[in-house]
Backbone bond lengths (Angstrom), bond angles and torsions (degrees), N, CA, C in turn:
res aa  C-N    CA-C-N  psi(-1)  N-CA   C-N-CA  omega(-1)  CA-C   N-CA-C  phi
1 M - - - 1.432 - - 1.524 109.27 -
2 R 1.317 116.32 130.45 1.467 120.28 -179.46 1.512 110.68 -79.14
3 K 1.287 113.18 145.28 1.454 118.34 174.62 1.520 108.06 -95.84
4 M 1.291 115.12 131.31 1.455 120.59 177.25 1.513 108.65 -77.44
5 K 1.303 114.73 132.06 1.456 119.72 179.22 1.531 108.44 -83.49
6 P 1.292 118.85 119.63 1.466 119.76 -179.28 1.526 110.49 -68.88
7 E 1.315 114.29 143.11 1.459 119.05 178.80 1.522 108.72 -78.14
8 G 1.279 114.66 126.00 1.449 119.95 179.02 1.511 111.38 -99.56
9 P 1.302 116.65 -173.70 1.462 120.36 -178.35 1.526 112.86 -67.03
10 I 1.334 117.62 -25.49 1.462 119.63 -179.54 1.527 110.23 -70.39
11 E 1.350 117.32 -46.30 1.461 120.09 178.85 1.526 110.78 -63.87
12 E 1.335 115.79 -38.59 1.463 120.16 179.40 1.524 110.87 -64.58
13 S 1.326 118.53 -40.48 1.467 120.85 179.83 1.527 111.18 -70.00
14 K 1.346 118.22 -30.74 1.469 120.42 176.19 1.520 110.71 -66.09
15 K 1.349 117.01 -41.85 1.461 120.52 178.50 1.523 110.86 -63.89
16 L 1.313 116.76 -42.06 1.457 120.39 179.06 1.526 111.14 -66.98
17 G 1.320 117.37 -34.69 1.458 120.85 178.26 1.517 112.34 -65.47
18 V 1.329 117.01 -41.06 1.460 121.06 177.74 1.527 109.65 -66.64
19 S 1.320 116.44 -43.37 1.462 120.41 179.85 1.531 110.91 -64.17
20 R 1.309 117.05 -39.82 1.461 120.04 178.27 1.527 110.70 -67.54
21 G 1.328 117.27 -37.27 1.462 120.72 177.33 1.525 111.73 -63.23
22 I 1.327 116.34 -40.94 1.466 120.13 177.43 1.522 110.24 -66.01
23 S 1.328 117.17 -38.47 1.465 120.64 178.57 1.527 111.25 -65.82
24 I 1.317 117.73 -38.37 1.474 120.81 177.76 1.526 109.81 -67.20
25 L 1.334 117.22 -41.28 1.465 120.54 176.98 1.530 110.62 -62.19
26 D 1.331 117.10 -40.48 1.461 121.54 176.59 1.521 110.97 -60.79
27 L 1.308 117.51 -41.97 1.468 122.05 178.81 1.527 111.02 -63.89
28 I 1.314 117.44 -43.82 1.469 121.36 -179.91 1.537 110.69 -65.22
29 L 1.337 116.73 -44.15 1.463 119.97 178.75 1.529 111.67 -64.88
30 R 1.333 116.65 -34.28 1.463 120.39 176.95 1.532 111.16 -64.66
31 I 1.314 116.97 -41.29 1.469 121.16 178.70 1.531 110.04 -65.19
32 I 1.323 117.20 -42.27 1.471 120.71 177.50 1.526 110.43 -62.53
33 A 1.331 117.13 -40.26 1.469 120.50 179.55 1.524 111.44 -67.12
34 I 1.334 117.38 -36.13 1.468 120.45 176.82 1.520 109.79 -61.83
35 V 1.310 116.39 -46.74 1.468 120.14 -179.49 1.531 110.57 -62.73
36 G 1.333 117.34 -42.25 1.461 120.68 -178.89 1.511 113.41 -65.94
37 T 1.337 117.33 -47.19 1.463 119.13 -178.16 1.522 111.55 -70.77
38 L 1.321 117.01 -37.13 1.464 119.25 177.13 1.525 110.52 -66.05
39 G 1.326 116.79 -42.22 1.465 120.59 178.94 1.516 112.47 -62.68
40 S 1.338 117.27 -41.56 1.458 118.87 -179.76 1.524 111.77 -70.53
41 A 1.329 117.88 -36.58 1.468 120.15 178.03 1.522 111.15 -67.62
42 V 1.327 116.87 -41.94 1.468 120.21 179.44 1.531 110.71 -68.19
43 A 1.328 116.77 -43.28 1.469 119.74 -179.68 1.522 111.42 -62.72
44 M 1.316 116.41 -41.13 1.457 119.32 -179.39 1.527 111.27 -73.81
45 G 1.321 117.42 -36.98 1.456 120.77 -177.28 1.513 114.61 -74.70
46 T 1.316 118.40 -23.42 1.468 120.80 -175.88 1.523 113.72 -104.95
47 T 1.316 118.49 0.75 1.464 119.38 -179.28 1.521 110.88 -77.31
48 D 1.307 115.12 146.52 1.453 122.66 175.70 1.524 105.77 -141.46
49 E 1.309 115.41 91.97 1.465 121.53 -171.16 1.517 112.41 -95.04
50 T 1.318 115.32 144.99 1.457 121.87 167.53 1.519 106.53 -97.79
51 L 1.308 115.98 124.47 1.460 119.82 -174.22 1.524 111.13 -70.09
52 P 1.343 117.36 146.99 1.463 120.54 -174.11 1.523 114.55 -69.60
53 F 1.320 119.57 -17.06 1.452 119.62 -179.44 1.529 111.86 -96.11
54 S 1.322 116.46 22.70 1.462 121.03 177.47 1.519 110.63 -73.78
55 T 1.303 115.51 146.35 1.465 120.99 174.50 1.522 107.67 -109.15
56 Q 1.314 116.50 174.02 1.454 118.41 179.48 1.524 111.38 -69.85
57 A 1.318 116.24 -27.67 1.466 119.46 179.63 1.532 111.22 -77.89
58 M 1.322 117.33 -34.93 1.468 121.75 -178.67 1.514 109.40 -129.14
59 I 1.286 116.70 126.12 1.469 121.87 176.78 1.522 107.40 -114.11
60 F 1.310 115.30 125.12 1.460 120.92 179.57 1.518 109.02 -97.91
61 Q 1.324 115.68 128.86 1.456 121.84 176.46 1.528 108.04 -108.81
62 A 1.307 116.70 138.83 1.469 121.65 177.91 1.522 109.05 -120.71
63 Q 1.318 116.21 131.04 1.454 122.03 175.58 1.519 108.26 -125.77
64 Y 1.330 115.34 165.80 1.462 118.69 -175.07 1.526 111.98 -66.41
65 D 1.319 119.67 -27.35 1.457 120.46 -176.61 1.526 113.20 -90.46
66 D 1.318 118.37 8.04 1.460 121.16 176.05 1.529 111.60 -73.49
67 I 1.297 117.17 -32.21 1.462 122.30 -177.70 1.536 107.71 -119.64
68 P 1.320 118.56 130.41 1.469 120.90 -177.59 1.524 114.09 -59.00
69 T 1.317 117.48 -30.73 1.465 119.59 178.99 1.521 111.36 -64.85
70 F 1.320 116.87 -40.19 1.467 119.64 178.66 1.523 110.73 -67.90
71 R 1.326 116.77 -36.96 1.462 120.37 176.84 1.529 109.34 -62.63
72 F 1.329 116.59 -43.46 1.461 121.22 177.25 1.528 110.67 -61.24
73 F 1.320 117.25 -39.36 1.461 122.29 178.07 1.535 110.89 -58.24
74 V 1.317 116.62 -47.62 1.468 120.55 -178.21 1.530 110.28 -67.26
75 I 1.320 116.74 -44.62 1.469 119.85 -177.98 1.525 111.08 -66.03
76 A 1.330 117.67 -44.21 1.465 120.69 -178.69 1.527 110.98 -65.89
77 N 1.326 118.81 -40.73 1.462 120.10 177.47 1.519 111.28 -66.76
78 A 1.316 117.66 -35.05 1.467 120.03 176.68 1.529 110.63 -67.37
79 I 1.330 117.42 -38.63 1.469 120.33 177.75 1.521 110.99 -65.37
80 V 1.334 116.85 -45.35 1.473 120.20 179.43 1.529 110.37 -63.62
81 C 1.319 117.62 -40.40 1.468 121.05 178.01 1.524 110.53 -63.85
82 G 1.324 117.00 -42.07 1.463 120.43 177.33 1.509 112.04 -63.26
83 Y 1.337 117.02 -42.25 1.461 120.14 177.10 1.528 111.27 -61.46
84 L 1.327 116.32 -44.14 1.463 119.49 -179.99 1.526 111.46 -63.00
85 A 1.332 116.38 -38.53 1.465 119.64 178.25 1.522 111.18 -67.02
86 I 1.343 116.95 -37.07 1.461 120.09 178.66 1.528 110.98 -70.96
87 S 1.330 117.76 -34.81 1.463 120.63 -178.02 1.527 112.90 -82.61
88 L 1.314 117.80 -5.93 1.468 120.72 179.86 1.535 112.88 -60.94
89 P 1.346 120.02 -43.31 1.477 118.51 176.84 1.527 113.18 -61.43
90 M 1.338 117.24 -33.49 1.459 119.31 178.04 1.525 110.56 -68.12
91 A 1.332 117.12 -35.77 1.464 120.17 176.87 1.530 110.44 -67.07
92 I 1.324 117.17 -37.77 1.469 120.43 176.23 1.527 109.89 -65.41
93 Y 1.335 116.32 -38.89 1.467 121.50 177.39 1.526 110.60 -60.45
94 H 1.334 117.15 -38.03 1.465 120.13 179.73 1.520 112.01 -71.04
95 V 1.318 117.79 -25.92 1.469 119.49 174.81 1.526 109.35 -69.18
96 I 1.329 115.70 -40.14 1.468 120.14 -178.26 1.527 111.05 -74.20
97 R 1.339 117.05 -48.62 1.467 121.54 -179.12 1.518 108.86 -111.42
98 T 1.303 116.06 100.68 1.464 120.64 -174.24 1.521 113.04 -78.20
99 R 1.323 118.68 -12.78 1.465 120.75 -177.40 1.525 113.30 -95.06
100 A 1.290 119.62 6.62 1.465 122.46 -179.28 1.523 108.80 -74.03
101 A 1.320 117.06 101.70 1.464 121.30 -174.71 1.528 112.60 -91.81
102 K 1.326 117.78 -41.91 1.465 119.99 -176.04 1.525 111.57 -68.16
103 S 1.315 117.05 -42.00 1.468 118.75 179.60 1.523 110.66 -70.50
104 R 1.312 117.66 -30.49 1.469 120.60 176.45 1.524 110.67 -67.99
105 A 1.336 116.85 -38.51 1.462 120.53 177.29 1.534 110.43 -65.82
106 L 1.326 117.17 -40.42 1.465 120.79 176.36 1.523 110.71 -62.70
107 L 1.309 116.68 -41.82 1.459 120.71 179.64 1.529 111.26 -64.68
108 I 1.315 117.74 -39.16 1.464 121.18 177.59 1.526 110.33 -64.61
109 F 1.339 117.50 -41.75 1.462 120.94 177.86 1.526 110.93 -62.45
110 L 1.323 117.35 -45.49 1.461 120.61 -179.72 1.532 111.64 -68.14
111 D 1.316 117.73 -35.32 1.468 120.57 176.10 1.525 111.15 -64.32
112 T 1.321 116.49 -39.15 1.458 120.42 177.88 1.523 110.50 -64.19
113 S 1.320 116.95 -40.30 1.466 120.56 177.76 1.528 110.66 -64.49
114 G 1.332 117.31 -40.02 1.461 120.90 177.27 1.515 112.11 -65.65
115 A 1.318 116.57 -38.46 1.464 119.91 177.23 1.520 110.77 -66.72
116 E 1.328 116.67 -35.96 1.459 120.13 177.34 1.531 110.84 -65.07
117 L 1.327 116.98 -40.69 1.461 120.78 176.88 1.523 110.59 -62.27
118 D 1.328 116.20 -42.66 1.458 120.01 -179.74 1.528 111.53 -67.09
119 M 1.325 117.80 -38.54 1.467 120.28 176.77 1.522 110.77 -66.34
120 N 1.325 117.06 -38.04 1.449 120.02 176.61 1.517 110.33 -63.55
121 L 1.307 116.34 -36.73 1.461 121.68 175.76 1.522 110.67 -60.30
122 M 1.321 117.04 -46.42 1.457 120.53 -179.11 1.521 111.48 -66.54
123 K 1.322 116.82 -33.24 1.457 120.05 179.50 1.534 111.00 -70.45
124 Q 1.317 117.43 -32.60 1.456 121.42 -179.34 1.519 112.70 -80.32
125 S 1.325 116.96 -20.13 1.454 121.45 -177.35 1.528 110.22 -64.70
126 P 1.343 117.93 139.92 1.460 119.32 -176.27 1.530 113.89 -67.26
127 R 1.309 118.59 -31.41 1.467 120.57 -177.83 1.526 111.95 -116.62
128 G 1.305 117.31 10.01 1.447 120.54 -179.16 1.516 111.70 -76.39
129 P 1.320 116.54 175.68 1.463 119.35 179.82 1.524 110.04 -67.01
130 K 1.311 115.94 142.67 1.450 121.31 178.87 1.514 108.36 -87.43
131 I 1.320 116.06 112.86 1.458 121.96 179.79 1.521 107.92 -107.40
132 F 1.301 116.99 121.18 1.478 120.25 -177.03 1.477 110.45 -104.22
């Protein structure tokens, strides 16, 4: 019959260290995602392009709200950026308290919903990747 080795404080601190490391990585990735989505929404929302096939007699201007897909792109990226900014305190909370399981499960569910919104955005984009 095997004897079960009881978990001591050293094994417990190793588990908490790994969990805290994952929480810190989650926080860093969240900050990077905030910067990326905010940057893409601002870049798309503030552009005012002159189209390359313009002639001297006619100049075509393109803005993000000319095409509904581009408007959706800006709005969806702003929503995802706002969600990430709101969920940032919860990610900081998980760094401090590594045993919070219910709030971590809620955060995973909400992150999945945000990723689904972003994938839907890419599918609606005229030149984005085609996801079937």
